[in-house]
C-alpha positions as a printed Julia matrix, in Angstrom:
646×3 Matrix{Float64}:
   0.0     0.0    0.0
   1.36    3.29  -0.96
   2.37    5.74   1.88
   0.51    8.94   2.5
   2.28   12.25   1.42
   2.46   15.53   3.53
   0.78   18.51   1.92
   3.03   21.71   1.92
   1.59   24.56   4.12
   2.49   27.66   2.1
   0.5    29.98   4.29
   2.31   28.84   7.39
   5.71   29.32   5.8
   4.8    32.8    4.66
   3.64   33.69   8.12
   6.93   32.5    9.64
   8.91   34.5    7.06
   6.97   37.67   7.82
   7.54   37.22  11.54
  11.27   36.74  11.03
  11.46   39.71   8.67
   9.72   41.91  11.22
  12.08   40.72  13.95
  15.1    41.39  11.73
  13.72   44.8   10.85
  13.22   45.66  14.48
  16.77   44.55  15.28
  18.13   46.58  12.37
  16.05   49.58  13.41
  17.27   49.31  16.98
  20.86   48.94  15.89
  20.49   51.88  13.5
  18.95   53.97  16.26
  21.79   52.97  18.61
  24.34   53.85  15.94
  22.71   57.2   15.27
  22.48   57.86  18.99
  26.13   56.93  19.42
  27.18   59.11  16.52
  25.16   61.99  17.89
  26.76   61.52  21.3
  30.25   61.36  19.83
  29.77   64.17  17.32
  27.67   66.52  19.41
  27.83   65.77  23.1
  31.52   64.74  23.12
  32.64   66.96  20.29
  35.03   69.07  22.35
  36.66   66.07  23.97
  37.32   64.15  20.77
  38.25   67.28  18.91
  40.99   67.83  21.46
  42.17   64.24  21.04
  42.22   64.52  17.27
  44.1    67.78  17.55
  46.64   65.92  19.67
  47.19   63.5   16.82
  47.9    66.15  14.24
  49.05   69.05  16.44
  52.14   68.85  18.61
  52.81   71.36  21.38
  56.44   72.47  21.37
  58.08   74.56  24.07
  59.47   77.96  23.12
  62.54   78.52  25.32
  62.87   81.98  26.81
  65.86   84.08  25.84
  68.34   84.14  28.7
  68.95   87.52  30.31
  71.93   89.55  29.08
  74.74   90.47  31.47
  76.34   93.95  31.26
  79.15   95.64  33.13
  78.58   99.02  34.78
  79.47  100.79  31.52
  76.95   98.87  29.42
  79.56   96.54  27.9
  78.04   93.13  27.13
  79.68   90.3   29.04
  77.18   87.51  28.25
  74.57   87.39  25.48
  72.65   84.94  23.28
  73.32   83.97  19.68
  71.48   81.6   17.31
  72.92   78.11  17.14
  71.95   74.72  15.72
  71.76   71.79  18.09
  71.01   68.1   17.7
  67.97   66.97  19.68
  66.35   63.59  20.3
  62.81   62.59  21.37
  63.07   59.21  23.1
  59.51   57.96  22.39
  60.06   58.47  18.64
  63.35   56.54  18.51
  62.93   52.79  17.75
  66.29   51.76  19.24
  68.06   54.36  21.4
  71.41   52.6   21.76
  71.61   51.83  18.04
  70.72   55.43  17.14
  73.39   56.86  19.44
  75.97   54.43  18.11
  75.25   55.42  14.5
  75.51   59.11  15.45
  78.99   58.31  16.75
  79.84   56.58  13.48
  79.02   59.71  11.47
  80.98   61.82  14.02
  78.05   63.84  15.31
  78.52   62.47  18.81
  81.73   61.66  20.65
  82.19   58.2   22.1
  83.42   59.85  25.32
  80.06   61.61  25.65
  77.92   58.51  25.01
  77.21   57.7   28.67
  76.44   61.32  29.52
  74.06   61.59  26.55
  72.29   58.36  27.5
  71.85   59.55  31.11
  70.53   62.93  29.97
  67.99   61.31  27.64
  66.71   58.83  30.22
  66.46   61.45  32.94
  63.98   63.46  30.89
  60.38   62.64  29.98
  59.91   60.35  26.97
  58.21   63.07  24.92
  60.79   65.79  25.75
  63.17   66.92  23.05
  66.6    66.45  24.65
  69.71   68.16  23.23
  72.6    65.77  22.74
  74.88   68.25  20.92
  74.58   71.93  21.78
  76.28   73.45  18.77
  76.8    72.06  15.28
  79.06   73.39  12.6
  77.79   73.93   9.06
  79.68   70.84   7.91
  78.03   68.73  10.65
  74.6    70.1    9.77
  75.09   69.11   6.13
  76.36   65.66   7.12
  73.24   64.97   9.17
  70.83   66.49   6.63
  71.67   63.96   3.92
  71.07   61.06   6.33
  68.19   62.44   8.37
  65.81   59.72   7.12
  67.97   57.16   8.94
  67.34   58.78  12.32
  63.65   58.93  13.28
  63.18   60.99  16.44
  66.4    62.94  15.89
  66.39   66.41  14.39
  68.29   69.68  14.19
  66.71   72.67  15.89
  67.6    76.33  16.02
  68.05   77.66  19.54
  69.55   80.69  21.24
  72.87   79.66  22.77
  74.89   81.49  25.42
  77.87   83.42  24.14
  80.6    85.27  26.04
  82.06   87.93  23.73
  84.94   88.77  26.1
  86.25   85.22  26.24
  88.27   84.47  29.36
  87.99   87.97  30.84
  85.92   87.9   34.08
  85.08   84.21  33.62
  85.34   83.41  37.34
  82.94   86.23  38.17
  80.46   85.42  35.41
  80.69   81.65  35.65
  79.2    79.76  32.71
  76.23   77.68  31.58
  76.29   73.98  30.8
  74.0    71.12  29.82
  71.24   70.34  32.32
  72.3    67.35  34.42
  70.37   64.82  36.49
  71.29   66.76  39.63
  69.92   69.95  38.09
  66.64   68.22  37.28
  66.16   67.41  40.96
  65.99   71.1   41.91
  64.24   72.77  38.98
  60.71   72.88  37.62
  60.96   70.52  34.65
  57.99   72.08  32.89
  59.64   75.5   32.98
  62.88   74.05  31.59
  61.23   71.97  28.85
  63.08   72.8   25.66
  65.89   74.51  27.55
  69.28   72.97  26.91
  71.52   74.75  29.42
  71.5    76.1   32.96
  73.84   78.27  35.04
  76.66   76.24  36.57
  78.99   78.72  38.29
  79.33   82.35  39.3
  76.65   84.87  38.44
  75.1    82.49  35.9
  74.31   80.08  38.76
  73.57   82.57  41.56
  71.05   84.49  39.43
  69.63   81.54  37.48
  66.02   82.32  38.46
  66.28   85.9   37.17
  68.24   85.04  34.03
  66.18   82.06  32.88
  62.88   83.81  32.15
  59.6    81.95  31.45
  59.21   79.53  28.57
  56.33   79.8   26.1
  54.77   77.21  23.78
  53.45   76.82  20.23
  51.27   74.33  18.39
  52.79   72.72  15.32
  50.84   70.73  12.67
  52.45   67.33  12.07
  51.9    64.43   9.71
  51.64   60.73  10.57
  55.43   60.49  10.83
  55.56   63.33  13.32
  57.17   65.79  10.88
  55.9    69.34  10.95
  53.85   70.42   7.92
  52.09   73.63   6.9
  48.68   71.99   6.34
  46.98   68.64   5.91
  45.08   68.44   2.62
  43.1    71.61   2.17
  42.78   72.22   5.9
  44.96   74.77   7.65
  44.12   74.69  11.35
  44.22   77.62  13.74
  47.29   77.01  15.86
  47.78   78.6   19.26
  50.99   79.94  20.75
  52.14   81.51  24.03
  55.03   83.96  23.94
  58.09   83.3   26.05
  59.08   85.92  28.6
  62.82   86.68  28.34
  65.0    86.56  31.42
  65.93   89.64  33.4
  69.1    91.43  32.34
  71.8    91.98  34.96
  73.94   95.08  35.38
  77.13   94.31  37.24
  79.28   96.5   39.42
  82.31   95.24  37.46
  84.2    97.88  35.5
  85.26   95.89  32.45
  88.21   98.11  31.38
  89.62   97.82  34.92
  88.89   94.1   34.96
  90.8    93.74  31.7
  93.81   95.61  33.08
  93.79   93.39  36.18
  93.67   90.15  34.23
  96.22   91.14  31.63
  98.65   92.17  34.37
  98.74   88.58  35.63
  97.74   86.76  32.44
 100.47   84.13  32.58
 100.62   83.86  36.37
  98.73   82.0   39.05
  97.11   84.98  40.69
  93.98   86.7   41.96
  92.94   90.35  42.12
  89.88   91.79  43.85
  88.94   95.48  43.85
  86.04   96.85  45.93
  84.43  100.26  46.38
  84.65  100.89  50.16
  81.63  103.21  50.0
  79.06  100.62  48.91
  80.69   97.17  48.52
  80.58   97.18  44.71
  83.12   94.73  43.28
  85.02   96.7   40.64
  87.2    93.8   39.52
  87.36   90.11  40.38
  90.11   88.32  38.51
  91.52   84.84  38.87
  94.26   83.46  36.66
  94.71   81.24  34.84
  91.23   81.17  33.41
  89.35   79.37  30.66
  86.99   80.18  27.82
  83.38   79.81  29.07
  82.2    79.36  25.47
  83.66   75.84  25.62
  81.12   74.93  28.31
  78.29   76.77  26.54
  78.76   74.73  23.36
  79.3    71.49  25.27
  82.68   70.4   26.55
  84.01   67.06  25.3
  85.48   64.54  27.73
  89.11   65.16  26.68
  88.61   68.95  26.85
  87.23   68.74  30.38
  90.01   66.43  31.54
  92.6    68.8   30.1
  91.15   71.64  32.19
  90.47   69.6   35.31
  93.89   67.95  35.39
  95.88   71.08  34.55
  98.5    71.61  37.26
  97.74   75.36  37.3
  94.05   74.66  38.08
  92.33   77.11  35.72
  88.9    76.04  37.02
  89.74   77.23  40.55
  88.34   80.64  41.44
  91.33   81.83  43.42
  89.63   85.12  44.28
  86.91   83.36  46.29
  88.29   79.9   46.98
  92.05   80.3   47.08
  93.1    80.19  50.77
  96.61   81.47  51.59
  98.5    82.76  54.62
  97.84   86.53  54.54
 101.35   87.34  55.71
 102.17   90.9   56.67
  98.99   92.34  55.16
  97.31   92.01  58.58
  99.97   93.99  60.46
  97.94   97.26  60.4
  95.12   95.37  62.15
  97.53   93.87  64.69
  98.74   97.4   65.41
  95.15   98.61  65.74
  94.41   95.72  68.13
  97.41   96.71  70.25
  96.1   100.26  70.48
  92.54   99.13  71.23
  93.56   96.72  74.02
  95.97   99.25  75.48
  99.09   97.1   75.18
 100.83   99.67  72.96
 100.74  103.33  71.97
 101.77  104.99  68.71
 105.03  105.94  70.38
 105.78  102.44  71.69
 109.18  101.47  70.29
 110.82   98.1   69.93
 114.33   97.19  68.97
 114.7    94.79  66.04
 117.98   92.9   65.83
 116.75   90.55  63.13
 115.16   87.96  65.39
 112.78   87.54  68.32
 112.66   85.01  71.14
 110.04   84.37  73.77
 111.15   84.71  77.4
 112.85   81.52  78.53
 113.11   80.14  74.98
 116.17   79.82  72.76
 114.09   79.53  69.58
 114.54   82.5   67.27
 111.71   83.85  65.14
 113.52   85.59  62.34
 112.75   88.88  60.63
 112.66   89.12  56.85
 115.55   91.6   57.15
 118.54   89.62  58.38
 120.41   92.58  59.92
 117.29   93.89  61.63
 115.54   97.28  61.52
 116.87   98.85  64.69
 114.52  100.83  66.9
 111.06  101.45  65.43
 107.8   103.01  66.62
 104.42  101.72  65.41
 104.01  103.68  62.16
 107.59  102.93  61.1
 107.12   99.27  62.0
 104.13   99.06  59.63
 105.98  100.98  56.93
 109.04   98.74  57.07
 106.97   95.61  57.82
 109.15   94.73  60.8
 108.36   91.16  61.82
 110.07   91.44  65.2
 107.86   94.36  66.24
 104.69   92.39  65.53
 106.01   89.17  67.03
 106.25   90.94  70.37
 102.99   92.85  69.95
 101.02   89.7   69.12
 102.5    87.92  72.13
 101.32   90.75  74.41
  97.83   90.88  72.89
  97.31   87.13  73.07
  95.88   84.74  70.5
  92.28   84.81  71.76
  91.97   88.59  71.77
  93.79   88.89  68.46
  91.47   86.38  66.77
  88.41   88.12  68.18
  89.65   91.5   66.92
  90.5    90.28  63.41
  87.1    88.63  63.2
  85.45   92.07  63.25
  87.07   92.71  59.85
  85.61   89.64  58.17
  88.63   87.35  58.47
  87.79   83.71  59.09
  84.27   84.08  57.64
  82.68   84.39  54.2
  82.08   87.96  53.06
  78.61   87.12  51.75
  79.3    88.15  48.15
  76.3    87.42  45.94
  77.82   84.4   44.19
  78.39   81.0   45.72
  81.47   78.92  46.35
  83.28   81.29  48.71
  85.61   79.77  51.32
  85.82   81.08  54.87
  89.54   80.57  55.37
  90.89   79.97  58.88
  91.12   82.43  61.76
  93.03   80.4   64.36
  92.72   80.6   68.12
  93.12   78.22  71.06
  89.39   77.47  70.89
  89.59   76.83  67.13
  92.47   74.41  67.62
  90.58   72.43  70.26
  87.74   71.92  67.78
  89.95   71.29  64.75
  92.0    68.41  66.2
  90.9    65.17  67.83
  93.99   64.14  69.76
  94.48   66.02  73.05
  98.18   66.53  72.37
  97.33   68.24  69.06
  94.83   70.58  70.72
  97.44   72.44  72.75
  98.02   76.04  71.67
 101.7    76.97  71.98
 103.02   80.5   72.64
 105.05   80.34  69.45
 101.84   79.96  67.44
 100.67   83.31  68.8
 103.96   84.88  67.72
 103.66   83.85  64.06
  99.92   84.59  64.13
 100.95   88.25  64.5
 102.49   88.25  61.02
  99.75   86.26  59.3
 101.54   82.91  59.27
 100.92   79.59  60.95
  97.39   78.21  60.76
  95.85   81.41  59.41
  94.43   81.31  55.88
  92.59   84.04  53.99
  91.12   84.51  50.54
  91.84   87.48  48.27
  88.25   88.73  48.57
  88.53   88.61  52.37
  91.64   90.79  52.3
  90.06   93.23  49.81
  87.01   93.4   52.09
  89.26   93.9   55.15
  91.13   96.7   53.36
  87.85   98.37  52.38
  86.74   98.36  56.03
  90.03   99.93  57.1
  89.82  102.55  54.34
  86.26  103.52  55.26
  87.2   103.53  58.95
  84.82  100.8   59.94
  82.02  100.68  57.35
  81.33   97.04  56.56
  79.46   96.72  53.25
  78.64   93.29  51.88
  80.52   92.82  48.59
  78.3    92.41  45.53
  78.69   91.82  41.81
  75.15   92.65  40.65
  74.12   96.27  41.21
  70.85   96.46  39.2
  68.2    94.39  37.4
  66.99   95.49  33.96
  63.61   94.67  32.44
  64.34   93.41  28.88
  60.92   94.53  27.61
  60.85   98.09  28.95
  64.55   98.71  29.44
  63.86   99.98  32.95
  66.64   99.34  35.47
  65.95   98.7   39.14
  68.99   99.38  41.35
  69.8    96.96  44.15
  70.61   99.01  47.25
  74.0    98.3   48.86
  73.88   96.33  52.09
  75.62   97.87  55.1
  76.26   94.88  57.35
  77.34   97.1   60.21
  80.0    99.45  61.47
  83.18   98.14  63.07
  83.43  100.22  66.22
  86.45   98.68  67.89
  88.85  101.61  67.81
  89.03  105.34  68.48
  89.27  107.72  65.51
  92.85  108.58  66.4
  93.77  104.88  66.5
  92.26  104.33  63.04
  94.46  107.15  61.83
  97.62  105.57  63.25
  97.0   102.34  61.31
  96.18  104.3   58.15
  99.24  106.52  58.58
 101.33  103.36  58.78
  99.82  102.14  55.5
 100.48  105.51  53.87
 104.07  105.3   55.07
 104.36  101.91  53.33
 103.99  103.7   49.98
 106.01  106.79  51.02
 109.44  105.58  52.06
 108.32  102.08  53.06
 108.37   98.7   51.35
 106.09   99.77  48.44
 107.39  103.29  47.83
 108.78  102.37  44.41
 105.38  101.24  43.13
 103.57  104.36  44.39
 106.11  106.84  43.0
 104.55  109.62  40.91
 100.95  108.82  41.79
  98.73  111.96  41.75
  96.8   110.55  44.69
  97.84  109.12  48.07
  97.92  105.33  48.34
  97.63  103.54  51.67
  98.89  100.0   51.32
 100.62   97.02  52.87
 102.92   94.49  51.31
 102.99   90.86  52.34
 105.07   87.78  51.63
 103.69   84.44  52.74
 105.86   81.36  53.12
 104.77   78.26  51.25
 106.85   75.87  53.34
 108.67   75.98  56.67
 112.38   76.76  56.78
 114.4    75.02  59.48
 115.83   77.09  62.34
 119.43   76.86  61.14
 118.65   77.31  57.43
 118.05   80.31  55.22
 115.46   80.6   52.47
 117.23   80.46  49.09
 114.85   80.8   46.15
 117.59   79.89  43.69
 117.79   76.33  44.96
 114.1    75.46  45.32
 111.3    74.72  42.91
 109.44   77.75  41.57
 106.17   76.49  43.05
 107.74   76.66  46.52
 108.59   80.35  46.26
 106.8    82.69  48.64
 103.38   84.07  47.71
 103.3    87.8   47.02
 100.56   90.01  48.54
  99.67   93.67  48.33
  96.57   95.38  49.72
  95.79   99.06  49.31
  93.1   101.72  49.15
  93.11  105.11  47.45
  92.82  108.03  47.7
  93.8   107.56  51.34
  91.75  110.53  52.59
  88.53  109.46  50.79
  88.87  105.92  49.41
  87.15  105.08  46.12
  88.82  101.71  45.63
  90.31   99.0   47.84
  92.34   96.29  46.16
  94.0    93.02  47.1
  96.55   91.37  44.8
  97.89   87.86  45.26
 100.51   86.28  43.02
 101.22   82.66  43.85
 104.95   82.04  44.22
 105.5    85.69  43.3
 108.39   85.95  45.8
 107.88   89.6   46.78
 104.84   91.68  47.63
 106.7    94.91  46.95
 108.3    93.81  43.69
 105.54   91.67  42.18
 102.12   92.45  43.66
 102.38   96.19  44.39
 103.09   97.29  40.77
 100.04   95.32  39.63
  97.84   97.02  42.22
  99.12  100.41  41.03
  97.97   99.6   37.48
  94.5    98.63  38.71
  94.14  101.77  40.82
  95.37  104.0   37.98
  92.9   102.35  35.6
  89.99  103.05  37.93
  90.84  106.51  39.29
  92.63  107.98  36.28
  91.1   105.84  33.49
  94.67  105.08  32.54
  95.03  101.83  30.66
  98.71  101.04  29.97
  99.79   97.94  28.06
 100.24   94.98  30.38
 103.79   94.38  31.63
 105.77   91.71  29.87
 107.01   88.61  31.62
 110.55   90.02  31.55
 109.38   93.25  33.21
 107.62   91.34  35.99
 110.65   89.12  36.54
 112.98   92.13  36.61
 110.85   93.93  39.21
 110.75   90.84  41.4
 114.5    90.37  41.1
 115.11   93.98  42.15
 112.86   93.57  45.17
 114.55   90.33  46.15
 117.98   91.89  45.81
 117.05   94.85  48.01
 115.34   92.69  50.61
 111.89   94.2   50.13
 108.96   92.24  51.48
């Protein structure tokens, strides 16, 4: 029997199809509505947010470094300025392989192998999106060499920046200091956002001390970029409106330095190890601050290579040392006017008090002889004559009577043994010895004992005592002004770079040294005047149209045995005595106080005093003679040594 067949239900199938079509239509409608809603939300409600994101993809914000403030001397002569320069910069997040990129830059001689580690540290210490300079200045040949191979170095580019430039070269370098590449240590103390795009920062001197004023405030600008991150003028037909914020240039500085006088000072000791400081006793303005040998600060501004830095750092003459602020030396006889003033103040001597000098001095009950610089002695001398002839024996006895504690306390009133507070860092305090100082300085009890003989040599600025040239210039300024203690300063005014308006910085009177009677001040000053009129420095002051009050000094570098004599012909040149001269002029109304130190210069009268005369002439008379030759300096020193001058 044949099976029964199923009849097809067309109506039922059509009904199912319609139901499914309606369901699909509803789903599509819902999805379309959701899509439209989403698009409306993205395009309308969140327009600003996504517009900003899209702008971030095609617009890059670049910092605009502020122009560093310009530094002028008191005459308006530019000592530090800015000049355009090309530098090689790297953005870490855009570099596929940092080590490989740096290595290939070395291969094409755009980066030194000695600087590889420093460059790597600098890059990794900055944010990944920061543009970090790895070469501060490129020559035209180096620019061309990189340009033809730029495609090989994604994330590396050449940018035009303003670089620091010192038009006077080495002159005043230890006062100005210099700028250098920002280090990891610098990043710990600065606002990174404010230094974004800035390649250098002040490292020494005024450049460091006034970094906040000189740096200014960075700006920013929006730059249109393509997918590769390269800047372009427009994308397709669209040229967007790009925003920018102007940078605010740093404040200009006007220094108290008198550049022509500074130049005379430096040229006078150009090939020597020396320091010269000149101060205005009436306000503390530093007229000159010289330290030789020096170095060209432009080397640091462009980026010093490893070998260049080692050559400077390992130089036996130490050109990086600021001898004016950090060189500590026995002051020698330059402190004798103060020892005399202390004797008058404490009542242990009068101007008429005489002592007999036979060429040596011994303490009661001792056979040890403290020798005078003049072998045959000076004979009988009163106080003014003792200062004029720099009689060691006179001051040996006077110091012994005053006592070490009182003498240290008195000298401390004149800034010895403490920093002067000059407005640049790095100053040393020197040593002002006393029994109390020695107890603190030494650990062993036997080393803490203060011996009477140490008081004796303390009276002529020897022994433990150490002073810096700026301390002695400051001391001399206080003597010249009869007690006015102004804090030394290098910056006298701030200048607005936009308006050109200068704002003077008022001088700071620390106090008045009121430790002596007016007539006692005059005795010490009369002794210093006598130094240049018949005394040890009379030859250097001859013919001056103004009165100079000064004091020579010769400081021993090493100790000579009791039964030996100092013979400079048989010892190394670097063991020769240091030469000092301090002075102020005009004596009746001082306008300048100066301290000159020449390391191993042998004689204060023959070496240091003539240099001081040149500096004083340059300032008071605007007289700028050619610097003395090496032969002239040597001849003057030989004459002084032959005549026994100190």
